[in-house]
VMD Tcl script that builds the backbone (N, CA, C; Angstrom):
set m [mol new atoms 525]
animate dup $m
set s [atomselect $m all]
$s set {name element resname resid chain x y z} {
  {N N UNK 1 A -23.740 52.931 -9.187}
  {CA C UNK 1 A -23.729 51.460 -8.169}
  {C C UNK 1 A -23.697 50.390 -9.175}
  {N N UNK 2 A -24.393 50.572 -10.039}
  {CA C UNK 2 A -24.526 49.294 -10.843}
  {C C UNK 2 A -23.030 48.981 -11.518}
  {N N UNK 3 A -22.303 49.922 -12.002}
  {CA C UNK 3 A -20.951 49.420 -12.274}
  {C C UNK 3 A -20.103 48.992 -11.139}
  {N N UNK 4 A -20.377 49.266 -10.100}
  {CA C UNK 4 A -19.197 48.876 -9.045}
  {C C UNK 4 A -19.810 47.222 -8.825}
  {N N UNK 5 A -21.223 47.161 -8.554}
  {CA C UNK 5 A -21.527 45.792 -8.604}
  {C C UNK 5 A -21.110 44.833 -9.574}
  {N N UNK 6 A -21.089 45.162 -10.785}
  {CA C UNK 6 A -20.638 44.282 -12.128}
  {C C UNK 6 A -19.096 44.084 -11.750}
  {N N UNK 7 A -18.656 45.268 -11.366}
  {CA C UNK 7 A -17.047 44.866 -11.440}
  {C C UNK 7 A -16.801 44.136 -10.181}
  {N N UNK 8 A -17.683 44.091 -8.821}
  {CA C UNK 8 A -17.458 43.155 -7.786}
  {C C UNK 8 A -17.526 41.880 -8.240}
  {N N UNK 9 A -18.670 41.310 -9.186}
  {CA C UNK 9 A -19.154 40.080 -9.301}
  {C C UNK 9 A -18.165 39.503 -10.791}
  {N N UNK 10 A -17.624 40.516 -11.488}
  {CA C UNK 10 A -16.345 40.143 -12.257}
  {C C UNK 10 A -15.478 39.801 -11.654}
  {N N UNK 11 A -14.816 40.386 -10.553}
  {CA C UNK 11 A -13.805 40.183 -9.645}
  {C C UNK 11 A -13.957 38.666 -8.974}
  {N N UNK 12 A -15.268 38.401 -8.750}
  {CA C UNK 12 A -15.536 37.122 -7.968}
  {C C UNK 12 A -15.364 36.047 -8.790}
  {N N UNK 13 A -15.958 36.304 -9.867}
  {CA C UNK 13 A -15.673 35.002 -10.969}
  {C C UNK 13 A -14.520 34.863 -11.679}
  {N N UNK 14 A -13.868 36.077 -11.773}
  {CA C UNK 14 A -12.479 35.590 -12.013}
  {C C UNK 14 A -11.607 35.214 -11.078}
  {N N UNK 15 A -11.844 35.518 -9.736}
  {CA C UNK 15 A -11.022 34.812 -8.493}
  {C C UNK 15 A -11.470 32.987 -8.299}
  {N N UNK 16 A -12.695 32.826 -8.699}
  {CA C UNK 16 A -13.309 31.551 -8.319}
  {C C UNK 16 A -12.578 30.641 -9.454}
  {N N UNK 17 A -12.558 31.238 -10.877}
  {CA C UNK 17 A -12.525 30.556 -11.768}
  {C C UNK 17 A -10.812 30.475 -12.267}
  {N N UNK 18 A -10.265 31.208 -11.628}
  {CA C UNK 18 A -8.557 30.883 -11.546}
  {C C UNK 18 A -8.012 30.251 -10.391}
  {N N UNK 19 A -8.685 30.001 -9.071}
  {CA C UNK 19 A -8.567 29.196 -8.068}
  {C C UNK 19 A -7.864 28.216 -8.475}
  {N N UNK 20 A -7.044 27.080 -7.737}
  {CA C UNK 20 A -6.499 25.957 -7.987}
  {C C UNK 20 A -7.407 25.046 -7.719}
  {N N UNK 21 A -7.940 23.922 -8.695}
  {CA C UNK 21 A -8.794 22.827 -8.348}
  {C C UNK 21 A -8.012 21.599 -8.086}
  {N N UNK 22 A -8.229 21.383 -6.650}
  {CA C UNK 22 A -7.755 20.258 -6.058}
  {C C UNK 22 A -7.897 18.987 -6.816}
  {N N UNK 23 A -6.854 18.133 -7.001}
  {CA C UNK 23 A -6.875 16.809 -7.822}
  {C C UNK 23 A -7.117 15.888 -6.901}
  {N N UNK 24 A -7.957 15.063 -7.219}
  {CA C UNK 24 A -8.325 13.836 -6.670}
  {C C UNK 24 A -7.322 12.968 -6.603}
  {N N UNK 25 A -6.973 12.586 -5.030}
  {CA C UNK 25 A -5.433 11.326 -4.832}
  {C C UNK 25 A -5.960 10.406 -5.573}
  {N N UNK 26 A -4.973 9.284 -6.296}
  {CA C UNK 26 A -5.255 8.581 -6.899}
  {C C UNK 26 A -4.517 7.169 -6.491}
  {N N UNK 27 A -4.729 5.998 -6.505}
  {CA C UNK 27 A -3.858 5.066 -6.242}
  {C C UNK 27 A -2.495 4.859 -7.128}
  {N N UNK 28 A -1.414 4.922 -6.471}
  {CA C UNK 28 A -0.349 4.450 -7.799}
  {C C UNK 28 A -0.327 3.417 -8.578}
  {N N UNK 29 A 0.106 3.588 -10.056}
  {CA C UNK 29 A -0.252 2.114 -10.867}
  {C C UNK 29 A 1.154 0.909 -10.399}
  {N N UNK 30 A 2.078 1.752 -9.522}
  {CA C UNK 30 A 3.221 0.595 -9.146}
  {C C UNK 30 A 3.059 0.125 -7.945}
  {N N UNK 31 A 1.874 0.233 -7.309}
  {CA C UNK 31 A 1.626 -0.466 -5.878}
  {C C UNK 31 A 2.153 -2.212 -5.787}
  {N N UNK 32 A 1.790 -2.560 -6.686}
  {CA C UNK 32 A 1.860 -4.142 -6.637}
  {C C UNK 32 A 3.389 -4.382 -6.516}
  {N N UNK 33 A 4.250 -3.748 -7.600}
  {CA C UNK 33 A 5.751 -3.844 -7.720}
  {C C UNK 33 A 6.339 -3.593 -6.557}
  {N N UNK 34 A 6.064 -2.278 -5.630}
  {CA C UNK 34 A 6.690 -1.612 -4.456}
  {C C UNK 34 A 6.254 -3.226 -3.529}
  {N N UNK 35 A 4.832 -3.522 -3.369}
  {CA C UNK 35 A 4.418 -4.766 -2.325}
  {C C UNK 35 A 5.519 -5.950 -2.513}
  {N N UNK 36 A 5.770 -6.384 -3.727}
  {CA C UNK 36 A 6.264 -7.429 -3.864}
  {C C UNK 36 A 8.073 -7.193 -3.409}
  {N N UNK 37 A 8.484 -6.115 -3.783}
  {CA C UNK 37 A 9.895 -5.364 -3.615}
  {C C UNK 37 A 9.897 -5.503 -2.212}
  {N N UNK 38 A 9.307 -5.173 -1.530}
  {CA C UNK 38 A 8.849 -5.192 0.193}
  {C C UNK 38 A 9.011 -6.232 0.483}
  {N N UNK 39 A 8.101 -7.491 0.159}
  {CA C UNK 39 A 8.235 -8.613 0.692}
  {C C UNK 39 A 9.245 -9.516 0.371}
  {N N UNK 40 A 9.909 -9.660 -0.935}
  {CA C UNK 40 A 11.310 -10.102 -1.191}
  {C C UNK 40 A 12.408 -9.772 -0.838}
  {N N UNK 41 A 12.685 -8.287 0.109}
  {CA C UNK 41 A 13.573 -8.042 0.964}
  {C C UNK 41 A 13.603 -8.448 2.392}
  {N N UNK 42 A 12.437 -8.844 2.287}
  {CA C UNK 42 A 12.051 -9.172 4.008}
  {C C UNK 42 A 13.048 -10.269 4.563}
  {N N UNK 43 A 13.477 -10.721 5.282}
  {CA C UNK 43 A 14.374 -11.927 5.814}
  {C C UNK 43 A 13.486 -13.091 6.560}
  {N N UNK 44 A 13.815 -14.475 6.043}
  {CA C UNK 44 A 12.702 -15.227 6.363}
  {C C UNK 44 A 11.633 -15.331 5.797}
  {N N UNK 45 A 10.795 -16.595 6.078}
  {CA C UNK 45 A 9.503 -16.326 5.488}
  {C C UNK 45 A 8.210 -16.000 6.716}
  {N N UNK 46 A 8.357 -14.791 6.786}
  {CA C UNK 46 A 7.453 -14.281 7.823}
  {C C UNK 46 A 6.005 -13.621 6.926}
  {N N UNK 47 A 5.536 -13.982 5.962}
  {CA C UNK 47 A 4.686 -13.296 5.282}
  {C C UNK 47 A 3.776 -14.289 5.157}
  {N N UNK 48 A 2.091 -14.123 5.310}
  {CA C UNK 48 A 1.252 -14.902 4.855}
  {C C UNK 48 A 0.431 -14.387 3.538}
  {N N UNK 49 A 0.675 -14.981 2.475}
  {CA C UNK 49 A 0.060 -14.805 1.507}
  {C C UNK 49 A -1.233 -14.861 1.103}
  {N N UNK 50 A -1.913 -13.398 0.752}
  {CA C UNK 50 A -3.386 -13.534 0.847}
  {C C UNK 50 A -3.868 -14.475 -0.665}
  {N N UNK 51 A -4.898 -14.758 -0.459}
  {CA C UNK 51 A -5.348 -15.493 -1.895}
  {C C UNK 51 A -5.222 -15.152 -3.437}
  {N N UNK 52 A -5.072 -14.087 -3.493}
  {CA C UNK 52 A -5.178 -13.383 -4.414}
  {C C UNK 52 A -3.547 -13.596 -5.341}
  {N N UNK 53 A -2.453 -13.692 -4.494}
  {CA C UNK 53 A -1.304 -13.581 -4.636}
  {C C UNK 53 A -0.773 -14.733 -4.256}
  {N N UNK 54 A -1.218 -15.776 -3.813}
  {CA C UNK 54 A -0.850 -17.153 -3.628}
  {C C UNK 54 A -0.393 -17.987 -4.777}
  {N N UNK 55 A 0.958 -18.609 -4.634}
  {CA C UNK 55 A 0.848 -19.743 -5.947}
  {C C UNK 55 A -0.297 -20.509 -6.428}
  {N N UNK 56 A -0.334 -20.535 -8.118}
  {CA C UNK 56 A -1.196 -21.684 -8.548}
  {C C UNK 56 A -1.475 -22.798 -7.761}
  {N N UNK 57 A -2.587 -23.280 -7.248}
  {CA C UNK 57 A -2.765 -24.655 -6.601}
  {C C UNK 57 A -2.583 -24.479 -5.132}
  {N N UNK 58 A -2.205 -23.457 -4.578}
  {CA C UNK 58 A -2.177 -23.293 -3.103}
  {C C UNK 58 A -3.678 -22.429 -2.818}
  {N N UNK 59 A -4.492 -22.067 -3.695}
  {CA C UNK 59 A -5.413 -21.165 -3.089}
  {C C UNK 59 A -6.310 -22.010 -2.572}
  {N N UNK 60 A -7.050 -21.948 -1.516}
  {CA C UNK 60 A -8.149 -22.546 -1.115}
  {C C UNK 60 A -9.501 -21.994 -1.119}
  {N N UNK 61 A -10.398 -22.702 -1.450}
  {CA C UNK 61 A -11.839 -22.056 -1.689}
  {C C UNK 61 A -12.523 -22.011 -0.320}
  {N N UNK 62 A -13.377 -20.702 -0.318}
  {CA C UNK 62 A -14.036 -20.415 1.429}
  {C C UNK 62 A -14.823 -21.242 1.355}
  {N N UNK 63 A -15.248 -21.691 2.588}
  {CA C UNK 63 A -16.249 -22.872 2.855}
  {C C UNK 63 A -17.674 -21.984 2.859}
  {N N UNK 64 A -18.621 -23.330 2.902}
  {CA C UNK 64 A -20.117 -22.748 2.894}
  {C C UNK 64 A -20.236 -22.448 4.338}
  {N N UNK 65 A -21.536 -21.813 4.562}
  {CA C UNK 65 A -22.201 -21.368 5.685}
  {C C UNK 65 A -22.309 -22.873 6.520}
  {N N UNK 66 A -22.750 -23.946 6.174}
  {CA C UNK 66 A -22.623 -25.300 6.880}
  {C C UNK 66 A -21.297 -25.479 7.425}
  {N N UNK 67 A -20.231 -25.428 6.803}
  {CA C UNK 67 A -18.681 -25.362 7.406}
  {C C UNK 67 A -18.415 -24.624 8.274}
  {N N UNK 68 A -19.513 -23.652 8.715}
  {CA C UNK 68 A -18.859 -22.745 9.974}
  {C C UNK 68 A -19.148 -23.303 11.220}
  {N N UNK 69 A -19.729 -24.113 11.249}
  {CA C UNK 69 A -20.212 -24.574 12.670}
  {C C UNK 69 A -19.315 -25.515 13.436}
  {N N UNK 70 A -19.354 -25.681 14.068}
  {CA C UNK 70 A -18.490 -26.867 15.161}
  {C C UNK 70 A -18.947 -28.174 14.672}
  {N N UNK 71 A -18.259 -29.042 14.261}
  {CA C UNK 71 A -18.526 -30.369 14.018}
  {C C UNK 71 A -19.032 -31.403 15.450}
  {N N UNK 72 A -20.003 -32.243 15.446}
  {CA C UNK 72 A -20.273 -32.877 16.323}
  {C C UNK 72 A -19.147 -33.970 17.007}
  {N N UNK 73 A -18.400 -34.383 15.855}
  {CA C UNK 73 A -17.425 -35.527 15.570}
  {C C UNK 73 A -16.003 -34.915 14.787}
  {N N UNK 74 A -15.154 -35.977 15.531}
  {CA C UNK 74 A -13.843 -35.767 14.512}
  {C C UNK 74 A -14.411 -36.194 12.994}
  {N N UNK 75 A -13.730 -35.541 12.148}
  {CA C UNK 75 A -13.603 -35.929 10.824}
  {C C UNK 75 A -12.504 -36.336 10.170}
  {N N UNK 76 A -12.766 -37.534 9.192}
  {CA C UNK 76 A -11.414 -38.148 8.827}
  {C C UNK 76 A -11.515 -37.409 7.225}
  {N N UNK 77 A -10.267 -36.551 7.319}
  {CA C UNK 77 A -9.993 -35.652 6.104}
  {C C UNK 77 A -8.784 -35.550 5.698}
  {N N UNK 78 A -8.371 -35.355 4.636}
  {CA C UNK 78 A -6.969 -35.041 4.256}
  {C C UNK 78 A -6.692 -33.455 4.509}
  {N N UNK 79 A -7.863 -32.702 4.800}
  {CA C UNK 79 A -7.449 -31.224 4.763}
  {C C UNK 79 A -7.426 -31.171 6.247}
  {N N UNK 80 A -6.120 -30.285 6.591}
  {CA C UNK 80 A -5.961 -30.455 8.135}
  {C C UNK 80 A -7.124 -29.374 8.706}
  {N N UNK 81 A -7.536 -28.320 8.124}
  {CA C UNK 81 A -8.300 -27.308 8.906}
  {C C UNK 81 A -9.549 -28.172 9.389}
  {N N UNK 82 A -9.956 -29.262 8.295}
  {CA C UNK 82 A -10.791 -29.872 9.073}
  {C C UNK 82 A -11.018 -31.038 9.876}
  {N N UNK 83 A -9.871 -31.815 9.875}
  {CA C UNK 83 A -9.309 -32.930 10.847}
  {C C UNK 83 A -8.582 -32.571 12.097}
  {N N UNK 84 A -8.121 -31.167 12.370}
  {CA C UNK 84 A -7.509 -30.558 13.590}
  {C C UNK 84 A -8.660 -30.752 14.788}
  {N N UNK 85 A -8.061 -30.621 16.156}
  {CA C UNK 85 A -8.820 -30.445 17.260}
  {C C UNK 85 A -9.258 -29.374 17.278}
  {N N UNK 86 A -9.047 -28.484 16.469}
  {CA C UNK 86 A -9.179 -27.036 16.635}
  {C C UNK 86 A -9.843 -26.778 15.182}
  {N N UNK 87 A -10.987 -27.319 14.383}
  {CA C UNK 87 A -10.915 -27.042 13.001}
  {C C UNK 87 A -11.425 -25.566 13.015}
  {N N UNK 88 A -11.070 -24.939 11.555}
  {CA C UNK 88 A -11.127 -23.613 11.146}
  {C C UNK 88 A -12.188 -23.574 9.755}
  {N N UNK 89 A -12.346 -22.523 9.641}
  {CA C UNK 89 A -12.667 -21.930 8.112}
  {C C UNK 89 A -12.324 -20.957 7.642}
  {N N UNK 90 A -12.017 -20.611 6.728}
  {CA C UNK 90 A -11.721 -19.086 5.776}
  {C C UNK 90 A -12.466 -18.241 5.376}
  {N N UNK 91 A -11.961 -17.039 5.750}
  {CA C UNK 91 A -12.734 -15.513 5.933}
  {C C UNK 91 A -11.914 -14.597 4.990}
  {N N UNK 92 A -12.472 -13.994 3.617}
  {CA C UNK 92 A -11.674 -13.219 2.985}
  {C C UNK 92 A -12.036 -11.653 3.432}
  {N N UNK 93 A -11.141 -11.145 3.891}
  {CA C UNK 93 A -11.418 -9.695 4.259}
  {C C UNK 93 A -10.827 -8.815 3.404}
  {N N UNK 94 A -11.562 -7.715 3.256}
  {CA C UNK 94 A -11.418 -6.751 2.029}
  {C C UNK 94 A -11.340 -5.442 2.692}
  {N N UNK 95 A -10.224 -4.592 2.629}
  {CA C UNK 95 A -9.773 -3.334 3.249}
  {C C UNK 95 A -8.893 -2.414 1.974}
  {N N UNK 96 A -9.859 -1.732 1.467}
  {CA C UNK 96 A -9.331 -0.909 0.362}
  {C C UNK 96 A -8.348 -0.011 0.428}
  {N N UNK 97 A -8.054 -0.045 2.227}
  {CA C UNK 97 A -6.892 1.104 2.331}
  {C C UNK 97 A -5.327 0.458 2.567}
  {N N UNK 98 A -5.131 -0.633 2.085}
  {CA C UNK 98 A -4.236 -1.354 2.153}
  {C C UNK 98 A -3.727 -2.312 0.985}
  {N N UNK 99 A -2.419 -2.381 0.809}
  {CA C UNK 99 A -2.259 -3.391 -0.367}
  {C C UNK 99 A -1.595 -4.577 0.244}
  {N N UNK 100 A -1.693 -5.796 -0.103}
  {CA C UNK 100 A -3.102 -6.237 -1.219}
  {C C UNK 100 A -4.304 -5.761 -0.372}
  {N N UNK 101 A -5.323 -5.647 -1.112}
  {CA C UNK 101 A -6.612 -5.360 -0.426}
  {C C UNK 101 A -7.522 -6.513 0.195}
  {N N UNK 102 A -7.285 -7.464 -0.130}
  {CA C UNK 102 A -8.121 -8.751 0.272}
  {C C UNK 102 A -6.811 -9.879 0.643}
  {N N UNK 103 A -7.267 -10.116 2.044}
  {CA C UNK 103 A -6.371 -11.408 2.326}
  {C C UNK 103 A -7.270 -12.346 3.099}
  {N N UNK 104 A -6.622 -13.627 3.037}
  {CA C UNK 104 A -7.511 -14.761 3.469}
  {C C UNK 104 A -7.142 -14.712 5.214}
  {N N UNK 105 A -8.126 -14.928 6.074}
  {CA C UNK 105 A -7.807 -15.161 7.648}
  {C C UNK 105 A -8.760 -16.530 7.806}
  {N N UNK 106 A -8.252 -17.126 9.090}
  {CA C UNK 106 A -9.092 -18.130 9.514}
  {C C UNK 106 A -9.595 -17.694 10.600}
  {N N UNK 107 A -11.090 -18.632 10.796}
  {CA C UNK 107 A -11.832 -18.199 12.389}
  {C C UNK 107 A -12.079 -19.867 12.726}
  {N N UNK 108 A -11.710 -19.762 13.927}
  {CA C UNK 108 A -12.042 -21.361 14.767}
  {C C UNK 108 A -13.711 -21.447 14.380}
  {N N UNK 109 A -13.899 -22.497 14.197}
  {CA C UNK 109 A -15.018 -22.966 14.236}
  {C C UNK 109 A -15.515 -23.603 15.430}
  {N N UNK 110 A -14.975 -23.849 16.607}
  {CA C UNK 110 A -15.155 -24.305 17.811}
  {C C UNK 110 A -14.573 -23.663 18.993}
  {N N UNK 111 A -15.418 -23.578 19.954}
  {CA C UNK 111 A -14.639 -22.816 21.540}
  {C C UNK 111 A -13.976 -24.097 22.094}
  {N N UNK 112 A -14.558 -25.326 22.059}
  {CA C UNK 112 A -13.419 -26.001 22.975}
  {C C UNK 112 A -12.943 -27.293 21.925}
  {N N UNK 113 A -11.547 -27.912 22.488}
  {CA C UNK 113 A -11.246 -29.045 21.258}
  {C C UNK 113 A -11.754 -30.337 21.712}
  {N N UNK 114 A -11.544 -30.770 20.386}
  {CA C UNK 114 A -11.934 -32.268 20.741}
  {C C UNK 114 A -10.733 -32.875 21.122}
  {N N UNK 115 A -11.455 -34.115 21.404}
  {CA C UNK 115 A -10.557 -34.954 22.242}
  {C C UNK 115 A -9.659 -34.426 23.413}
  {N N UNK 116 A -10.138 -33.608 24.331}
  {CA C UNK 116 A -9.596 -32.728 25.142}
  {C C UNK 116 A -10.285 -32.410 26.567}
  {N N UNK 117 A -9.531 -32.080 27.766}
  {CA C UNK 117 A -10.486 -32.024 29.000}
  {C C UNK 117 A -10.985 -30.670 28.622}
  {N N UNK 118 A -11.669 -30.335 29.965}
  {CA C UNK 118 A -12.387 -28.922 29.961}
  {C C UNK 118 A -11.249 -27.794 29.999}
  {N N UNK 119 A -10.102 -28.140 30.332}
  {CA C UNK 119 A -8.993 -27.326 30.347}
  {C C UNK 119 A -8.365 -26.693 29.376}
  {N N UNK 120 A -8.943 -27.131 28.070}
  {CA C UNK 120 A -8.289 -26.328 27.115}
  {C C UNK 120 A -9.511 -25.904 25.965}
  {N N UNK 121 A -8.621 -25.238 25.457}
  {CA C UNK 121 A -9.704 -24.276 24.578}
  {C C UNK 121 A -9.076 -24.139 23.088}
  {N N UNK 122 A -9.720 -23.780 21.743}
  {CA C UNK 122 A -9.437 -23.327 20.616}
  {C C UNK 122 A -9.071 -22.092 20.883}
  {N N UNK 123 A -7.889 -21.774 20.001}
  {CA C UNK 123 A -7.323 -20.301 20.071}
  {C C UNK 123 A -6.782 -19.753 18.627}
  {N N UNK 124 A -7.062 -19.005 18.236}
  {CA C UNK 124 A -6.459 -18.694 16.580}
  {C C UNK 124 A -4.931 -18.185 16.887}
  {N N UNK 125 A -4.104 -18.793 15.916}
  {CA C UNK 125 A -2.574 -18.425 15.926}
  {C C UNK 125 A -2.379 -17.431 15.134}
  {N N UNK 126 A -1.654 -16.184 15.660}
  {CA C UNK 126 A -1.351 -15.122 14.458}
  {C C UNK 126 A -0.129 -15.330 13.840}
  {N N UNK 127 A -0.148 -14.388 12.399}
  {CA C UNK 127 A 1.591 -14.454 11.856}
  {C C UNK 127 A 1.494 -13.049 11.572}
  {N N UNK 128 A 2.496 -12.366 11.431}
  {CA C UNK 128 A 2.655 -11.095 11.410}
  {C C UNK 128 A 2.736 -11.068 9.552}
  {N N UNK 129 A 2.211 -10.163 8.804}
  {CA C UNK 129 A 2.188 -10.038 7.637}
  {C C UNK 129 A 2.224 -8.114 7.566}
  {N N UNK 130 A 3.347 -8.163 6.462}
  {CA C UNK 130 A 3.701 -6.469 6.364}
  {C C UNK 130 A 2.854 -6.203 4.933}
  {N N UNK 131 A 2.097 -5.173 5.307}
  {CA C UNK 131 A 1.019 -4.633 3.946}
  {C C UNK 131 A 1.648 -3.430 3.517}
  {N N UNK 132 A 0.816 -2.803 2.798}
  {CA C UNK 132 A 1.372 -1.194 2.451}
  {C C UNK 132 A -0.039 -0.515 2.936}
  {N N UNK 133 A 0.056 0.336 3.995}
  {CA C UNK 133 A -1.277 1.106 4.499}
  {C C UNK 133 A -1.112 2.335 3.817}
  {N N UNK 134 A -2.309 2.731 3.173}
  {CA C UNK 134 A -2.565 4.085 2.704}
  {C C UNK 134 A -2.184 5.001 3.951}
  {N N UNK 135 A -1.373 6.195 3.467}
  {CA C UNK 135 A -1.581 7.371 4.624}
  {C C UNK 135 A -2.371 8.269 4.008}
  {N N UNK 136 A -2.591 9.303 4.859}
  {CA C UNK 136 A -3.646 10.561 4.666}
  {C C UNK 136 A -3.122 11.708 3.381}
  {N N UNK 137 A -1.741 11.411 3.201}
  {CA C UNK 137 A -0.875 12.116 2.393}
  {C C UNK 137 A -0.976 11.805 0.850}
  {N N UNK 138 A -0.888 13.138 0.205}
  {CA C UNK 138 A -1.358 12.994 -0.971}
  {C C UNK 138 A -0.182 13.846 -1.858}
  {N N UNK 139 A 0.670 13.043 -2.856}
  {CA C UNK 139 A 1.845 13.747 -3.265}
  {C C UNK 139 A 1.831 13.528 -4.812}
  {N N UNK 140 A 1.591 14.769 -5.464}
  {CA C UNK 140 A 1.578 14.763 -7.112}
  {C C UNK 140 A 0.221 13.941 -7.331}
  {N N UNK 141 A -0.946 14.112 -6.537}
  {CA C UNK 141 A -2.068 13.277 -6.809}
  {C C UNK 141 A -1.856 11.807 -6.955}
  {N N UNK 142 A -0.937 11.384 -5.974}
  {CA C UNK 142 A -1.015 9.800 -5.621}
  {C C UNK 142 A -1.071 9.836 -4.238}
  {N N UNK 143 A -1.846 8.568 -3.872}
  {CA C UNK 143 A -1.728 8.400 -2.011}
  {C C UNK 143 A -0.320 8.059 -1.845}
  {N N UNK 144 A 0.093 8.418 -0.468}
  {CA C UNK 144 A 1.219 7.791 0.102}
  {C C UNK 144 A 1.110 6.304 0.646}
  {N N UNK 145 A 1.708 5.069 0.375}
  {CA C UNK 145 A 1.351 4.022 1.073}
  {C C UNK 145 A 2.805 3.840 1.867}
  {N N UNK 146 A 2.540 3.325 3.359}
  {CA C UNK 146 A 3.531 3.388 3.934}
  {C C UNK 146 A 3.832 1.618 4.966}
  {N N UNK 147 A 4.941 0.903 4.618}
  {CA C UNK 147 A 4.675 -0.554 5.356}
  {C C UNK 147 A 4.249 -0.402 6.530}
  {N N UNK 148 A 3.138 -1.496 6.989}
  {CA C UNK 148 A 2.770 -1.658 8.171}
  {C C UNK 148 A 2.970 -3.128 8.717}
  {N N UNK 149 A 3.122 -3.635 9.741}
  {CA C UNK 149 A 2.812 -5.223 10.139}
  {C C UNK 149 A 1.576 -5.504 10.859}
  {N N UNK 150 A 0.912 -6.106 10.264}
  {CA C UNK 150 A -0.232 -6.399 11.064}
  {C C UNK 150 A -0.500 -7.855 11.303}
  {N N UNK 151 A -1.307 -8.357 12.231}
  {CA C UNK 151 A -1.344 -9.739 12.531}
  {C C UNK 151 A -2.767 -10.459 11.722}
  {N N UNK 152 A -2.201 -11.547 11.130}
  {CA C UNK 152 A -3.338 -12.540 10.366}
  {C C UNK 152 A -3.486 -13.747 11.369}
  {N N UNK 153 A -4.711 -13.855 11.310}
  {CA C UNK 153 A -5.049 -15.534 11.631}
  {C C UNK 153 A -4.713 -16.464 10.724}
  {N N UNK 154 A -3.802 -17.153 11.151}
  {CA C UNK 154 A -3.424 -18.433 9.915}
  {C C UNK 154 A -3.764 -20.099 10.503}
  {N N UNK 155 A -4.210 -19.938 11.918}
  {CA C UNK 155 A -4.535 -21.499 12.230}
  {C C UNK 155 A -5.124 -20.964 13.614}
  {N N UNK 156 A -6.271 -22.363 13.677}
  {CA C UNK 156 A -6.659 -22.559 14.970}
  {C C UNK 156 A -5.686 -23.750 15.753}
  {N N UNK 157 A -5.478 -23.326 17.245}
  {CA C UNK 157 A -4.970 -24.236 17.906}
  {C C UNK 157 A -5.529 -24.675 19.061}
  {N N UNK 158 A -5.407 -25.854 19.813}
  {CA C UNK 158 A -5.795 -26.361 20.829}
  {C C UNK 158 A -4.938 -25.957 21.845}
  {N N UNK 159 A -5.356 -25.296 23.038}
  {CA C UNK 159 A -4.328 -24.550 23.974}
  {C C UNK 159 A -4.743 -24.530 25.497}
  {N N UNK 160 A -3.920 -24.723 26.498}
  {CA C UNK 160 A -4.556 -24.720 27.528}
  {C C UNK 160 A -5.245 -23.359 28.082}
  {N N UNK 161 A -6.508 -23.382 28.675}
  {CA C UNK 161 A -7.425 -22.077 29.126}
  {C C UNK 161 A -6.485 -21.476 29.884}
  {N N UNK 162 A -6.716 -19.913 29.811}
  {CA C UNK 162 A -5.818 -19.223 30.864}
  {C C UNK 162 A -7.018 -18.616 31.912}
  {N N UNK 163 A -6.309 -18.010 32.692}
  {CA C UNK 163 A -7.239 -17.783 33.676}
  {C C UNK 163 A -7.056 -16.294 34.260}
  {N N UNK 164 A -7.882 -15.107 34.500}
  {CA C UNK 164 A -7.234 -14.092 35.181}
  {C C UNK 164 A -7.384 -14.120 36.436}
  {N N UNK 165 A -5.861 -13.920 36.772}
  {CA C UNK 165 A -5.566 -13.792 38.244}
  {C C UNK 165 A -6.229 -12.668 39.051}
  {N N UNK 166 A -6.699 -12.960 40.278}
  {CA C UNK 166 A -7.329 -11.952 40.905}
  {C C UNK 166 A -6.619 -11.016 42.270}
  {N N UNK 167 A -4.936 -12.030 42.311}
  {CA C UNK 167 A -4.418 -11.467 43.584}
  {C C UNK 167 A -3.487 -10.220 43.088}
  {N N UNK 168 A -3.799 -9.529 42.436}
  {CA C UNK 168 A -3.207 -8.095 42.463}
  {C C UNK 168 A -1.616 -7.973 42.030}
  {N N UNK 169 A -1.095 -9.323 41.188}
  {CA C UNK 169 A 0.155 -9.386 40.676}
  {C C UNK 169 A 0.386 -8.620 39.319}
  {N N UNK 170 A 1.404 -8.195 39.363}
  {CA C UNK 170 A 1.611 -7.425 38.056}
  {C C UNK 170 A 1.244 -8.457 36.652}
  {N N UNK 171 A 1.425 -9.938 36.666}
  {CA C UNK 171 A 0.858 -10.600 35.713}
  {C C UNK 171 A -0.561 -10.732 35.307}
  {N N UNK 172 A -0.768 -10.337 34.476}
  {CA C UNK 172 A -2.121 -10.419 33.855}
  {C C UNK 172 A -2.745 -11.595 33.747}
  {N N UNK 173 A -1.954 -12.498 33.364}
  {CA C UNK 173 A -2.524 -13.909 32.978}
  {C C UNK 173 A -1.668 -14.922 33.827}
  {N N UNK 174 A -2.417 -16.076 34.045}
  {CA C UNK 174 A -1.675 -17.138 34.890}
  {C C UNK 174 A -2.229 -18.484 34.063}
  {N N UNK 175 A -1.199 -19.279 34.065}
  {CA C UNK 175 A -1.537 -20.636 33.193}
  {C C UNK 175 A -1.845 -21.779 33.990}
}
mol reanalyze $m
mol bondsrecalc $m
mol representation Tube
mol addrep $m
């Protein structure tokens, strides 16, 4: 009986030690090169560059908490995001499942437009941006990334308010 227990335990130890140990999936080292080739192959200028890869001199600092509130009067400034009828601030978003992992987006500081009637409101303007999205696949110990288009808030604009129609028509909104 003792010898059969020893043999049984030996077999278990042998099986466990010889089993393949799964490798942890890693981020590919050439991800930035893949992203740059993806963006350079795109037709037109349809990419909003995040702060960390924007050309030198074009990077804008994030605003302080005080600048996130809606101003009470128009501001005379050379910076368009401050003198706009719908001023905005910048928000840096970090998402480790996409490349580039950080991107700068805008947030409207006001609900209503300056110098406008009550029929207008501040709305965010979105621009498509292609990113590399990490999938659940792991090939040869590396994550697989696939191109994906996401919408990035790039400005705030003053627009006529839309009202939800209640007459049962197929149109969801009316202007």
